[in-house]
Every structure is written in structure tokens, then in C-alpha cells.
Biopython code that builds the backbone (N, CA, C, O; Angstrom):
import numpy as np
from Bio.PDB.StructureBuilder import StructureBuilder

atoms = [
    (1, "MET", "N", (5.045, -21.037, -14.292)),
    (1, "MET", "CA", (5.505, -20.018, -13.776)),
    (1, "MET", "C", (4.524, -19.046, -13.174)),
    (1, "MET", "O", (3.558, -18.713, -13.860)),
    (2, "SER", "N", (4.686, -18.529, -11.884)),
    (2, "SER", "CA", (3.682, -17.782, -11.232)),
    (2, "SER", "C", (3.715, -16.392, -11.814)),
    (2, "SER", "O", (4.663, -16.013, -12.502)),
    (3, "GLU", "N", (2.651, -15.619, -11.527)),
    (3, "GLU", "CA", (2.678, -14.152, -12.053)),
    (3, "GLU", "C", (3.669, -13.338, -11.254)),
    (3, "GLU", "O", (4.178, -13.772, -10.221)),
    (4, "PRO", "N", (3.919, -12.192, -11.738)),
    (4, "PRO", "CA", (5.177, -11.470, -11.056)),
    (4, "PRO", "C", (4.194, -10.877, -9.869)),
    (4, "PRO", "O", (2.967, -10.949, -9.796)),
    (5, "PRO", "N", (5.094, -10.296, -9.008)),
    (5, "PRO", "CA", (4.391, -9.587, -7.905)),
    (5, "PRO", "C", (3.844, -8.182, -8.389)),
    (5, "PRO", "O", (4.382, -7.709, -9.390)),
    (6, "ARG", "N", (2.826, -7.466, -7.776)),
    (6, "ARG", "CA", (2.554, -6.443, -8.117)),
    (6, "ARG", "C", (2.996, -5.247, -6.855)),
    (6, "ARG", "O", (2.716, -5.365, -5.662)),
    (7, "ILE", "N", (3.599, -4.334, -7.357)),
    (7, "ILE", "CA", (3.863, -3.153, -6.478)),
    (7, "ILE", "C", (3.104, -1.926, -6.560)),
    (7, "ILE", "O", (3.063, -1.350, -7.647)),
    (8, "TYR", "N", (2.457, -1.416, -5.498)),
    (8, "TYR", "CA", (1.894, -0.306, -5.269)),
    (8, "TYR", "C", (2.787, 0.811, -5.171)),
    (8, "TYR", "O", (3.316, 0.888, -4.062)),
    (9, "HIS", "N", (3.103, 1.662, -5.953)),
    (9, "HIS", "CA", (4.383, 2.376, -6.031)),
    (9, "HIS", "C", (4.139, 4.026, -6.269)),
    (9, "HIS", "O", (3.397, 4.474, -7.144)),
    (10, "ASN", "N", (4.747, 4.670, -5.517)),
    (10, "ASN", "CA", (4.803, 6.108, -5.666)),
    (10, "ASN", "C", (6.271, 6.638, -5.966)),
    (10, "ASN", "O", (7.089, 6.859, -5.073)),
    (11, "PRO", "N", (6.506, 6.812, -7.279)),
    (11, "PRO", "CA", (8.035, 7.135, -7.716)),
    (11, "PRO", "C", (8.665, 8.304, -6.885)),
    (11, "PRO", "O", (9.890, 8.428, -6.891)),
    (12, "ARG", "N", (7.880, 9.163, -6.172)),
    (12, "ARG", "CA", (8.417, 10.311, -5.411)),
    (12, "ARG", "C", (8.709, 9.720, -3.932)),
    (12, "ARG", "O", (9.269, 10.519, -3.182)),
    (13, "CYS", "N", (8.435, 8.525, -3.432)),
    (13, "CYS", "CA", (8.728, 8.103, -2.264)),
    (13, "CYS", "C", (10.123, 7.333, -2.374)),
    (13, "CYS", "O", (10.353, 6.529, -3.278)),
    (14, "SER", "N", (11.095, 7.679, -1.296)),
    (14, "SER", "CA", (12.354, 7.011, -1.263)),
    (14, "SER", "C", (12.165, 5.425, -0.813)),
    (14, "SER", "O", (12.835, 4.532, -1.333)),
    (15, "LYS", "N", (11.380, 5.233, 0.000)),
    (15, "LYS", "CA", (10.824, 3.777, 0.262)),
    (15, "LYS", "C", (10.439, 3.060, -0.933)),
    (15, "LYS", "O", (10.922, 1.983, -1.283)),
    (16, "SER", "N", (9.584, 3.683, -1.513)),
    (16, "SER", "CA", (8.838, 2.945, -2.623)),
    (16, "SER", "C", (10.007, 2.655, -3.763)),
    (16, "SER", "O", (10.051, 1.598, -4.392)),
    (17, "ARG", "N", (10.816, 3.591, -3.913)),
    (17, "ARG", "CA", (11.874, 3.475, -5.105)),
    (17, "ARG", "C", (12.919, 2.404, -4.543)),
    (17, "ARG", "O", (13.471, 1.620, -5.316)),
    (18, "ALA", "N", (13.165, 2.401, -3.204)),
    (18, "ALA", "CA", (14.084, 1.298, -2.751)),
    (18, "ALA", "C", (13.604, -0.002, -2.909)),
    (18, "ALA", "O", (14.327, -0.900, -3.341)),
    (19, "ALA", "N", (12.186, -0.211, -2.523)),
    (19, "ALA", "CA", (11.622, -1.605, -2.640)),
    (19, "ALA", "C", (11.545, -2.028, -4.194)),
    (19, "ALA", "O", (11.724, -3.215, -4.465)),
    (20, "LEU", "N", (11.304, -1.176, -5.143)),
    (20, "LEU", "CA", (11.142, -1.204, -6.525)),
    (20, "LEU", "C", (12.710, -1.751, -6.934)),
    (20, "LEU", "O", (12.826, -2.763, -7.626)),
    (21, "ALA", "N", (13.754, -1.092, -6.509)),
    (21, "ALA", "CA", (15.050, -1.347, -6.809)),
    (21, "ALA", "C", (15.444, -2.975, -6.360)),
    (21, "ALA", "O", (15.992, -3.838, -7.046)),
    (22, "LEU", "N", (14.980, -3.040, -5.038)),
    (22, "LEU", "CA", (15.200, -4.379, -4.488)),
    (22, "LEU", "C", (14.605, -5.503, -5.257)),
    (22, "LEU", "O", (15.243, -6.548, -5.380)),
    (23, "LEU", "N", (13.421, -5.358, -5.786)),
    (23, "LEU", "CA", (12.916, -6.251, -6.385)),
    (23, "LEU", "C", (13.674, -6.525, -7.713)),
    (23, "LEU", "O", (13.958, -7.671, -8.064)),
    (24, "ARG", "N", (14.002, -5.372, -8.466)),
    (24, "ARG", "CA", (14.799, -5.619, -9.722)),
    (24, "ARG", "C", (16.090, -6.299, -9.357)),
    (24, "ARG", "O", (16.473, -7.218, -10.081)),
    (25, "GLU", "N", (16.780, -5.953, -8.339)),
    (25, "GLU", "CA", (18.154, -6.759, -8.036)),
    (25, "GLU", "C", (17.873, -8.062, -7.703)),
    (25, "GLU", "O", (18.838, -8.826, -7.707)),
    (26, "GLN", "N", (16.702, -8.547, -7.389)),
    (26, "GLN", "CA", (16.487, -10.098, -7.235)),
    (26, "GLN", "C", (16.154, -10.551, -8.626)),
    (26, "GLN", "O", (15.935, -11.755, -8.763)),
    (27, "GLY", "N", (16.088, -9.822, -9.613)),
    (27, "GLY", "CA", (15.755, -10.408, -10.934)),
    (27, "GLY", "C", (14.372, -10.389, -11.202)),
    (27, "GLY", "O", (13.992, -11.087, -12.142)),
    (28, "ILE", "N", (13.457, -9.669, -10.510)),
    (28, "ILE", "CA", (12.022, -9.640, -10.501)),
    (28, "ILE", "C", (11.547, -8.485, -11.132)),
    (28, "ILE", "O", (11.866, -7.362, -10.741)),
    (29, "ALA", "N", (10.687, -8.719, -12.238)),
    (29, "ALA", "CA", (10.150, -7.542, -12.889)),
    (29, "ALA", "C", (8.646, -7.477, -12.555)),
    (29, "ALA", "O", (7.806, -8.115, -13.188)),
    (30, "PRO", "N", (8.334, -6.583, -11.414)),
    (30, "PRO", "CA", (7.062, -6.587, -11.115)),
    (30, "PRO", "C", (5.951, -5.721, -11.865)),
    (30, "PRO", "O", (6.302, -4.754, -12.541)),
    (31, "GLU", "N", (4.932, -5.989, -11.770)),
    (31, "GLU", "CA", (3.725, -5.156, -12.162)),
    (31, "GLU", "C", (3.787, -3.838, -11.396)),
    (31, "GLU", "O", (3.763, -3.806, -10.166)),
    (32, "ILE", "N", (3.864, -2.813, -12.120)),
    (32, "ILE", "CA", (3.972, -1.503, -11.247)),
    (32, "ILE", "C", (2.644, -0.809, -11.405)),
    (32, "ILE", "O", (2.198, -0.583, -12.530)),
    (33, "VAL", "N", (1.984, -0.456, -10.283)),
    (33, "VAL", "CA", (0.838, 0.282, -10.297)),
    (33, "VAL", "C", (1.085, 1.693, -9.525)),
    (33, "VAL", "O", (1.232, 1.742, -8.304)),
    (34, "GLU", "N", (1.111, 2.645, -10.230)),
    (34, "GLU", "CA", (1.404, 4.037, -9.511)),
    (34, "GLU", "C", (-0.083, 4.516, -9.016)),
    (34, "GLU", "O", (-0.937, 5.130, -9.656)),
    (35, "TYR", "N", (-0.106, 4.127, -7.923)),
    (35, "TYR", "CA", (-1.492, 4.222, -7.208)),
    (35, "TYR", "C", (-2.080, 5.659, -7.006)),
    (35, "TYR", "O", (-3.227, 5.807, -6.586)),
    (36, "LEU", "N", (-1.210, 6.783, -7.335)),
    (36, "LEU", "CA", (-1.770, 8.103, -7.441)),
    (36, "LEU", "C", (-2.331, 8.397, -8.643)),
    (36, "LEU", "O", (-3.233, 9.232, -8.706)),
    (37, "LYS", "N", (-1.871, 7.753, -9.739)),
    (37, "LYS", "CA", (-2.325, 7.776, -10.924)),
    (37, "LYS", "C", (-3.571, 7.017, -11.329)),
    (37, "LYS", "O", (-4.472, 7.477, -12.030)),
    (38, "THR", "N", (-3.522, 5.839, -10.825)),
    (38, "THR", "CA", (-4.518, 4.857, -10.741)),
    (38, "THR", "C", (-5.107, 4.173, -9.492)),
    (38, "THR", "O", (-4.929, 2.978, -9.255)),
    (39, "PRO", "N", (-5.860, 5.051, -8.663)),
    (39, "PRO", "CA", (-6.009, 4.701, -7.344)),
    (39, "PRO", "C", (-6.748, 3.324, -7.303)),
    (39, "PRO", "O", (-7.472, 2.999, -8.244)),
    (40, "PRO", "N", (-6.585, 2.582, -6.311)),
    (40, "PRO", "CA", (-7.478, 1.486, -5.994)),
    (40, "PRO", "C", (-8.724, 1.606, -5.524)),
    (40, "PRO", "O", (-8.916, 2.361, -4.572)),
    (41, "ASP", "N", (-9.719, 0.936, -6.062)),
    (41, "ASP", "CA", (-11.141, 1.169, -5.690)),
    (41, "ASP", "C", (-11.388, 0.284, -4.232)),
    (41, "ASP", "O", (-10.598, -0.521, -3.739)),
    (42, "ARG", "N", (-12.445, 0.603, -3.817)),
    (42, "ARG", "CA", (-12.796, 0.069, -2.490)),
    (42, "ARG", "C", (-12.407, -1.518, -2.183)),
    (42, "ARG", "O", (-11.758, -1.960, -1.234)),
    (43, "ALA", "N", (-13.052, -2.275, -3.364)),
    (43, "ALA", "CA", (-12.709, -3.795, -3.243)),
    (43, "ALA", "C", (-11.353, -4.033, -3.379)),
    (43, "ALA", "O", (-10.934, -5.055, -2.837)),
    (44, "THR", "N", (-10.532, -3.299, -4.001)),
    (44, "THR", "CA", (-9.038, -3.739, -3.968)),
    (44, "THR", "C", (-8.415, -3.208, -2.838)),
    (44, "THR", "O", (-7.434, -3.801, -2.390)),
    (45, "LEU", "N", (-8.873, -2.059, -2.233)),
    (45, "LEU", "CA", (-8.328, -1.748, -0.928)),
    (45, "LEU", "C", (-8.627, -2.764, 0.216)),
    (45, "LEU", "O", (-7.740, -3.115, 0.994)),
    (46, "GLU", "N", (-9.840, -3.199, 0.287)),
    (46, "GLU", "CA", (-10.288, -4.146, 1.224)),
    (46, "GLU", "C", (-9.551, -5.569, 0.966)),
    (46, "GLU", "O", (-9.333, -6.327, 1.911)),
    (47, "ASP", "N", (-9.202, -5.870, -0.282)),
    (47, "ASP", "CA", (-8.575, -7.202, -0.683)),
    (47, "ASP", "C", (-7.058, -6.972, -0.096)),
    (47, "ASP", "O", (-6.600, -7.843, 0.645)),
    (48, "LEU", "N", (-6.305, -5.861, -0.402)),
    (48, "LEU", "CA", (-4.993, -5.528, 0.086)),
    (48, "LEU", "C", (-4.969, -5.573, 1.831)),
    (48, "LEU", "O", (-4.111, -6.180, 2.472)),
    (49, "ILE", "N", (-5.921, -4.921, 2.338)),
    (49, "ILE", "CA", (-5.858, -4.866, 3.876)),
    (49, "ILE", "C", (-6.058, -6.417, 4.330)),
    (49, "ILE", "O", (-5.454, -6.842, 5.315)),
    (50, "ALA", "N", (-6.943, -7.252, 3.560)),
    (50, "ALA", "CA", (-6.969, -8.631, 4.058)),
    (50, "ALA", "C", (-5.749, -9.473, 3.864)),
    (50, "ALA", "O", (-5.388, -10.219, 4.774)),
    (51, "LYS", "N", (-5.007, -9.394, 2.598)),
    (51, "LYS", "CA", (-3.887, -9.878, 2.310)),
    (51, "LYS", "C", (-2.508, -9.469, 3.218)),
    (51, "LYS", "O", (-1.510, -10.181, 3.327)),
    (52, "LEU", "N", (-2.721, -8.100, 3.857)),
    (52, "LEU", "CA", (-1.729, -7.636, 4.686)),
    (52, "LEU", "C", (-2.051, -8.083, 6.032)),
    (52, "LEU", "O", (-1.107, -8.125, 6.821)),
    (53, "GLY", "N", (-3.236, -8.433, 6.459)),
    (53, "GLY", "CA", (-3.453, -9.027, 7.547)),
    (53, "GLY", "C", (-3.626, -7.854, 8.794)),
    (53, "GLY", "O", (-3.508, -8.140, 9.986)),
    (54, "ILE", "N", (-3.884, -6.690, 8.357)),
    (54, "ILE", "CA", (-4.068, -5.422, 9.129)),
    (54, "ILE", "C", (-5.273, -4.830, 9.339)),
    (54, "ILE", "O", (-6.190, -5.289, 8.658)),
    (55, "SER", "N", (-5.527, -3.982, 10.053)),
    (55, "SER", "CA", (-6.856, -3.057, 10.134)),
    (55, "SER", "C", (-6.583, -1.909, 9.153)),
    (55, "SER", "O", (-5.466, -1.531, 8.798)),
    (56, "PRO", "N", (-7.770, -1.408, 8.766)),
    (56, "PRO", "CA", (-7.598, -0.232, 7.800)),
    (56, "PRO", "C", (-6.887, 0.803, 8.376)),
    (56, "PRO", "O", (-6.148, 1.473, 7.655)),
    (57, "ARG", "N", (-6.996, 1.065, 9.651)),
    (57, "ARG", "CA", (-6.357, 2.254, 10.411)),
    (57, "ARG", "C", (-4.708, 1.968, 10.061)),
    (57, "ARG", "O", (-4.038, 2.916, 9.652)),
    (58, "GLN", "N", (-4.174, 0.820, 10.211)),
    (58, "GLN", "CA", (-2.911, 0.364, 10.186)),
    (58, "GLN", "C", (-2.108, 0.975, 8.574)),
    (58, "GLN", "O", (-0.921, 1.293, 8.491)),
    (59, "LEU", "N", (-2.988, 1.011, 7.572)),
    (59, "LEU", "CA", (-2.663, 1.198, 6.486)),
    (59, "LEU", "C", (-2.509, 2.885, 5.987)),
    (59, "LEU", "O", (-1.988, 3.313, 4.957)),
    (60, "LEU", "N", (-3.086, 3.563, 6.987)),
    (60, "LEU", "CA", (-3.230, 5.127, 6.899)),
    (60, "LEU", "C", (-1.720, 5.704, 7.061)),
    (60, "LEU", "O", (-0.868, 5.235, 7.815)),
    (61, "ARG", "N", (-1.581, 6.714, 6.281)),
    (61, "ARG", "CA", (-0.386, 7.643, 6.483)),
    (61, "ARG", "C", (-0.765, 8.788, 7.338)),
    (61, "ARG", "O", (-1.402, 9.762, 6.934)),
    (62, "THR", "N", (-0.354, 8.620, 8.496)),
    (62, "THR", "CA", (-0.937, 9.559, 9.538)),
    (62, "THR", "C", (-0.231, 10.993, 9.463)),
    (62, "THR", "O", (-0.781, 11.960, 9.991)),
    (63, "GLY", "N", (0.972, 11.116, 8.812)),
    (63, "GLY", "CA", (1.629, 12.339, 8.562)),
    (63, "GLY", "C", (1.038, 13.340, 7.410)),
    (63, "GLY", "O", (1.417, 14.508, 7.322)),
    (64, "GLU", "N", (0.099, 12.774, 6.567)),
    (64, "GLU", "CA", (-0.366, 13.376, 5.571)),
    (64, "GLU", "C", (-1.447, 14.643, 6.198)),
    (64, "GLU", "O", (-2.113, 14.575, 7.231)),
    (65, "ALA", "N", (-1.384, 15.632, 5.354)),
    (65, "ALA", "CA", (-2.329, 16.709, 5.780)),
    (65, "ALA", "C", (-3.854, 16.225, 5.775)),
    (65, "ALA", "O", (-4.596, 16.446, 6.731)),
    (66, "ALA", "N", (-4.238, 15.589, 4.693)),
    (66, "ALA", "CA", (-5.783, 14.846, 4.762)),
    (66, "ALA", "C", (-6.070, 14.266, 6.032)),
    (66, "ALA", "O", (-7.167, 14.510, 6.535)),
    (67, "TYR", "N", (-5.207, 13.493, 6.664)),
    (67, "TYR", "CA", (-5.243, 12.592, 7.832)),
    (67, "TYR", "C", (-5.811, 13.714, 8.893)),
    (67, "TYR", "O", (-6.903, 13.505, 9.421)),
    (68, "ARG", "N", (-5.170, 14.737, 9.161)),
    (68, "ARG", "CA", (-5.663, 15.670, 9.990)),
    (68, "ARG", "C", (-6.965, 16.319, 9.634)),
    (68, "ARG", "O", (-7.883, 16.415, 10.449)),
    (69, "GLU", "N", (-7.026, 16.735, 8.477)),
    (69, "GLU", "CA", (-8.104, 17.614, 7.813)),
    (69, "GLU", "C", (-9.629, 16.810, 7.980)),
    (69, "GLU", "O", (-10.688, 17.331, 8.331)),
    (70, "LEU", "N", (-9.420, 15.597, 7.670)),
    (70, "LEU", "CA", (-10.599, 14.521, 7.742)),
    (70, "LEU", "C", (-10.764, 13.933, 9.229)),
    (70, "LEU", "O", (-11.575, 13.043, 9.484)),
    (71, "GLY", "N", (-10.000, 14.458, 10.091)),
    (71, "GLY", "CA", (-10.372, 13.783, 11.511)),
    (71, "GLY", "C", (-10.048, 12.324, 11.699)),
    (71, "GLY", "O", (-10.564, 11.673, 12.607)),
    (72, "LEU", "N", (-9.177, 11.801, 10.824)),
    (72, "LEU", "CA", (-9.050, 10.343, 10.847)),
    (72, "LEU", "C", (-8.295, 9.879, 12.073)),
    (72, "LEU", "O", (-8.073, 8.670, 12.121)),
    (73, "ALA", "N", (-7.843, 10.662, 13.114)),
    (73, "ALA", "CA", (-7.110, 10.191, 14.336)),
    (73, "ALA", "C", (-8.325, 9.715, 15.149)),
    (73, "ALA", "O", (-8.060, 8.885, 16.019)),
    (74, "ASP", "N", (-9.592, 10.085, 15.025)),
    (74, "ASP", "CA", (-10.627, 9.706, 15.839)),
    (74, "ASP", "C", (-10.601, 8.198, 16.084)),
    (74, "ASP", "O", (-10.732, 7.533, 15.055)),
    (75, "PRO", "N", (-10.477, 7.602, 17.073)),
    (75, "PRO", "CA", (-10.516, 6.282, 17.390)),
    (75, "PRO", "C", (-11.851, 5.418, 17.122)),
    (75, "PRO", "O", (-11.895, 4.221, 16.839)),
    (76, "GLU", "N", (-13.037, 6.402, 17.293)),
    (76, "GLU", "CA", (-14.328, 5.861, 17.038)),
    (76, "GLU", "C", (-14.742, 5.773, 15.460)),
    (76, "GLU", "O", (-15.787, 5.246, 15.077)),
    (77, "LEU", "N", (-13.868, 6.306, 14.691)),
    (77, "LEU", "CA", (-14.223, 6.058, 13.265)),
    (77, "LEU", "C", (-14.334, 4.538, 12.933)),
    (77, "LEU", "O", (-13.578, 3.718, 13.455)),
    (78, "ALA", "N", (-15.250, 4.219, 12.096)),
    (78, "ALA", "CA", (-15.513, 2.919, 11.574)),
    (78, "ALA", "C", (-14.728, 2.673, 10.497)),
    (78, "ALA", "O", (-14.410, 3.610, 9.765)),
    (79, "ASP", "N", (-14.235, 1.183, 10.201)),
    (79, "ASP", "CA", (-13.302, 0.895, 9.203)),
    (79, "ASP", "C", (-13.795, 1.315, 7.854)),
    (79, "ASP", "O", (-13.015, 1.658, 6.966)),
    (80, "GLU", "N", (-15.017, 1.288, 7.714)),
    (80, "GLU", "CA", (-15.553, 1.812, 6.497)),
    (80, "GLU", "C", (-15.323, 3.078, 5.981)),
    (80, "GLU", "O", (-15.249, 3.315, 4.775)),
    (81, "ARG", "N", (-15.199, 3.958, 6.935)),
    (81, "ARG", "CA", (-14.939, 5.443, 6.934)),
    (81, "ARG", "C", (-13.636, 5.511, 6.461)),
    (81, "ARG", "O", (-13.395, 6.236, 5.496)),
    (82, "ILE", "N", (-12.729, 4.843, 7.012)),
    (82, "ILE", "CA", (-11.362, 4.851, 7.096)),
    (82, "ILE", "C", (-10.907, 4.413, 5.494)),
    (82, "ILE", "O", (-10.046, 5.041, 4.879)),
    (83, "ILE", "N", (-11.561, 3.349, 4.985)),
    (83, "ILE", "CA", (-11.395, 2.786, 3.701)),
    (83, "ILE", "C", (-11.839, 3.901, 2.811)),
    (83, "ILE", "O", (-11.072, 4.233, 1.907)),
    (84, "GLN", "N", (-12.905, 4.481, 2.943)),
    (84, "GLN", "CA", (-13.503, 5.385, 1.940)),
    (84, "GLN", "C", (-12.519, 6.624, 1.970)),
    (84, "GLN", "O", (-12.152, 7.120, 0.904)),
    (85, "ALA", "N", (-12.121, 7.090, 3.099)),
    (85, "ALA", "CA", (-11.084, 8.217, 2.797)),
    (85, "ALA", "C", (-10.001, 7.813, 2.037)),
    (85, "ALA", "O", (-9.592, 8.622, 1.204)),
    (86, "MET", "N", (-9.388, 6.637, 2.145)),
    (86, "MET", "CA", (-8.291, 6.162, 1.381)),
    (86, "MET", "C", (-8.664, 6.090, -0.216)),
    (86, "MET", "O", (-7.898, 6.366, -1.139)),
    (87, "VAL", "N", (-9.820, 5.718, -0.303)),
    (87, "VAL", "CA", (-10.369, 5.799, -1.698)),
    (87, "VAL", "C", (-10.466, 7.121, -2.255)),
    (87, "VAL", "O", (-10.145, 7.336, -3.423)),
    (88, "ASP", "N", (-10.913, 8.063, -1.446)),
    (88, "ASP", "CA", (-11.072, 9.540, -1.986)),
    (88, "ASP", "C", (-9.778, 10.287, -2.008)),
    (88, "ASP", "O", (-9.578, 11.181, -2.831)),
    (89, "HIS", "N", (-8.909, 9.935, -1.124)),
    (89, "HIS", "CA", (-7.475, 10.482, -0.945)),
    (89, "HIS", "C", (-6.497, 9.388, -0.769)),
    (89, "HIS", "O", (-6.101, 8.961, 0.316)),
    (90, "PRO", "N", (-6.107, 8.931, -2.075)),
    (90, "PRO", "CA", (-5.104, 7.857, -2.141)),
    (90, "PRO", "C", (-3.654, 8.099, -1.427)),
    (90, "PRO", "O", (-2.970, 7.185, -0.965)),
    (91, "LYS", "N", (-3.312, 9.444, -1.415)),
    (91, "LYS", "CA", (-2.219, 9.914, -0.665)),
    (91, "LYS", "C", (-2.100, 9.298, 0.732)),
    (91, "LYS", "O", (-1.003, 9.242, 1.287)),
    (92, "LEU", "N", (-3.275, 8.809, 1.338)),
    (92, "LEU", "CA", (-3.246, 8.599, 2.564)),
    (92, "LEU", "C", (-2.893, 6.969, 2.798)),
    (92, "LEU", "O", (-2.957, 6.448, 3.912)),
    (93, "ILE", "N", (-2.549, 6.320, 1.697)),
    (93, "ILE", "CA", (-2.397, 4.874, 1.644)),
    (93, "ILE", "C", (-0.864, 4.673, 1.920)),
    (93, "ILE", "O", (-0.040, 5.134, 1.130)),
    (94, "GLU", "N", (-0.521, 4.046, 2.943)),
    (94, "GLU", "CA", (0.857, 3.528, 3.180)),
    (94, "GLU", "C", (1.519, 2.970, 1.983)),
    (94, "GLU", "O", (0.853, 2.201, 1.290)),
    (95, "ARG", "N", (2.773, 3.254, 1.629)),
    (95, "ARG", "CA", (3.457, 2.617, 0.623)),
    (95, "ARG", "C", (4.815, 2.330, 1.000)),
    (95, "ARG", "O", (5.310, 2.783, 2.032)),
    (96, "PRO", "N", (5.511, 1.491, 0.086)),
    (96, "PRO", "CA", (5.051, 0.882, -0.959)),
    (96, "PRO", "C", (4.220, -0.676, -0.328)),
    (96, "PRO", "O", (4.454, -1.179, 0.771)),
    (97, "ILE", "N", (3.347, -1.151, -1.247)),
    (97, "ILE", "CA", (2.643, -2.432, -0.981)),
    (97, "ILE", "C", (2.962, -3.422, -2.121)),
    (97, "ILE", "O", (2.590, -3.240, -3.280)),
    (98, "VAL", "N", (3.679, -4.482, -1.700)),
    (98, "VAL", "CA", (3.820, -5.561, -2.721)),
    (98, "VAL", "C", (3.085, -6.701, -2.437)),
    (98, "VAL", "O", (3.148, -7.245, -1.334)),
    (99, "VAL", "N", (2.234, -7.196, -3.554)),
    (99, "VAL", "CA", (1.481, -8.359, -3.592)),
    (99, "VAL", "C", (1.912, -9.480, -4.349)),
    (99, "VAL", "O", (2.177, -9.277, -5.534)),
    (100, "ARG", "N", (2.028, -10.594, -3.898)),
    (100, "ARG", "CA", (2.234, -11.761, -4.423)),
    (100, "ARG", "C", (1.206, -13.023, -3.986)),
    (100, "ARG", "O", (1.079, -13.477, -2.848)),
    (101, "GLY", "N", (0.558, -13.431, -5.117)),
    (101, "GLY", "CA", (-0.487, -14.556, -4.657)),
    (101, "GLY", "C", (-1.383, -14.100, -3.486)),
    (101, "GLY", "O", (-1.901, -12.987, -3.572)),
    (102, "GLY", "N", (-1.576, -14.752, -2.560)),
    (102, "GLY", "CA", (-2.495, -14.371, -1.526)),
    (102, "GLY", "C", (-1.911, -13.562, -0.359)),
    (102, "GLY", "O", (-2.588, -13.436, 0.661)),
    (103, "GLN", "N", (-0.747, -13.030, -0.448)),
    (103, "GLN", "CA", (0.065, -12.201, 0.454)),
    (103, "GLN", "C", (0.441, -10.822, 0.090)),
    (103, "GLN", "O", (0.567, -10.504, -1.093)),
    (104, "ALA", "N", (0.636, -9.942, 1.115)),
    (104, "ALA", "CA", (1.189, -8.707, 0.673)),
    (104, "ALA", "C", (2.050, -8.168, 1.992)),
    (104, "ALA", "O", (1.841, -8.538, 3.147)),
    (105, "ARG", "N", (2.944, -7.328, 1.620)),
    (105, "ARG", "CA", (3.760, -6.715, 2.533)),
    (105, "ARG", "C", (3.779, -5.202, 2.295)),
    (105, "ARG", "O", (3.714, -4.742, 1.155)),
    (106, "ILE", "N", (3.871, -4.417, 3.414)),
    (106, "ILE", "CA", (4.271, -3.000, 3.217)),
    (106, "ILE", "C", (5.889, -2.975, 3.347)),
    (106, "ILE", "O", (6.535, -3.592, 4.193)),
    (107, "GLY", "N", (6.340, -2.238, 2.461)),
    (107, "GLY", "CA", (7.780, -2.262, 2.278)),
    (107, "GLY", "C", (8.492, -1.256, 3.178)),
    (107, "GLY", "O", (9.371, -0.497, 2.771)),
    (108, "ARG", "N", (8.037, -1.310, 4.450)),
    (108, "ARG", "CA", (8.820, -0.459, 5.362)),
    (108, "ARG", "C", (9.371, -1.215, 6.610)),
    (108, "ARG", "O", (8.577, -1.346, 7.541)),
    (109, "PRO", "N", (10.526, -1.688, 6.741)),
    (109, "PRO", "CA", (11.798, -1.190, 5.714)),
    (109, "PRO", "C", (11.462, -2.055, 4.290)),
    (109, "PRO", "O", (10.687, -3.011, 4.249)),
    (110, "PRO", "N", (12.124, -1.578, 3.272)),
    (110, "PRO", "CA", (12.018, -2.271, 2.022)),
    (110, "PRO", "C", (12.208, -3.849, 2.093)),
    (110, "PRO", "O", (11.474, -4.625, 1.481)),
    (111, "GLU", "N", (13.030, -4.157, 2.720)),
    (111, "GLU", "CA", (13.484, -5.612, 2.811)),
    (111, "GLU", "C", (12.254, -6.421, 3.093)),
    (111, "GLU", "O", (12.179, -7.538, 2.581)),
    (112, "ARG", "N", (11.256, -5.966, 3.872)),
    (112, "ARG", "CA", (10.121, -6.795, 4.391)),
    (112, "ARG", "C", (9.623, -7.438, 3.244)),
    (112, "ARG", "O", (9.200, -8.589, 3.355)),
    (113, "ILE", "N", (9.608, -6.717, 1.884)),
    (113, "ILE", "CA", (8.894, -7.339, 0.807)),
    (113, "ILE", "C", (9.506, -8.784, 0.386)),
    (113, "ILE", "O", (8.853, -9.640, -0.210)),
    (114, "LEU", "N", (10.735, -8.910, 0.750)),
    (114, "LEU", "CA", (11.699, -10.138, 0.278)),
    (114, "LEU", "C", (10.721, -11.339, 0.984)),
    (114, "LEU", "O", (10.656, -12.424, 0.405)),
    (115, "GLU", "N", (10.105, -11.167, 2.009)),
    (115, "GLU", "CA", (9.188, -12.235, 2.737)),
    (115, "GLU", "C", (8.268, -12.940, 1.776)),
    (115, "GLU", "O", (7.898, -14.086, 2.029)),
    (116, "ILE", "N", (7.913, -12.366, 0.781)),
    (116, "ILE", "CA", (6.838, -12.995, -0.187)),
    (116, "ILE", "C", (7.173, -13.164, -1.617)),
    (116, "ILE", "O", (6.476, -13.754, -2.443)),
    (117, "VAL", "N", (8.470, -12.506, -1.858)),
    (117, "VAL", "CA", (9.003, -12.965, -3.454)),
    (117, "VAL", "C", (9.901, -13.908, -3.219)),
    (117, "VAL", "O", (10.482, -14.454, -4.157)),
]
sb = StructureBuilder()
sb.init_structure("model")
sb.init_model(0)
sb.init_chain("A")
sb.init_seg("    ")
for serial, (resi, resn, name, xyz) in enumerate(atoms, 1):
    if name == "N":
        sb.init_residue(resn, " ", resi, " ")
    sb.init_atom(name, np.array(xyz, "f"), 0.0, 1.0, " ", f" {name:<3s}", serial, name[0])
structure = sb.get_structure()
């Protein structure tokens, strides 16, 4: 039997709660990582970005105050700087993220996670 999926979860986020409920409705008991309490390190973030098949910029929550305060809208910023900003300020990481095996999906909308579970 394969390992259960992992969900990078923020219980205060309605999309994150919906994705977790969707997994449970499917009879799946995921590993839950409350990433604001236990933030991913740089290597984990780089791995997530690779599994998502996106650029670091696409994982940023642009509505967060830290996004503006850190000047992350600057299109000239290097990927390394964006990743470091997410390491330093995990609130900037889009959520929820579900990982299973070598694949990951951002649960926006939550039903997207069903593609890999």
C-alpha cells in the first residue's frame, strides 16, 4: 500500500479546510502538515515547486502584506530570493498543497487535489 498523501494545511483557510474534508470524504487519511507551525525549509519548498511544475513566483500569495512589504512584485527578483521569502514568511505560500508520490497540486479549487489521489 502506498503512503498517504501529505497536505500542507492552514486550518484558518476555507480552501484548505475544504481540501482536507474532500480527502476524508474519499476515505483518505492524509498526513497533515500545519505549515505555519512547522514551516518547510528551503529544500522542501524547492521539492514542492518541482513537483507542482511551477515557478516559485506562482506559489506566492500576492494578497499578503509581506508580499508588498518585501517588494516581491518586482519581476526582476531571482527565484532564490522568492523562495527565501517563503522560507522566512511561510504565510506567503499558497495553500493547500497536497503531495502524493512525485506529484503535487495546489487545492484551488479544492477538487484539483483529486487528480493525484
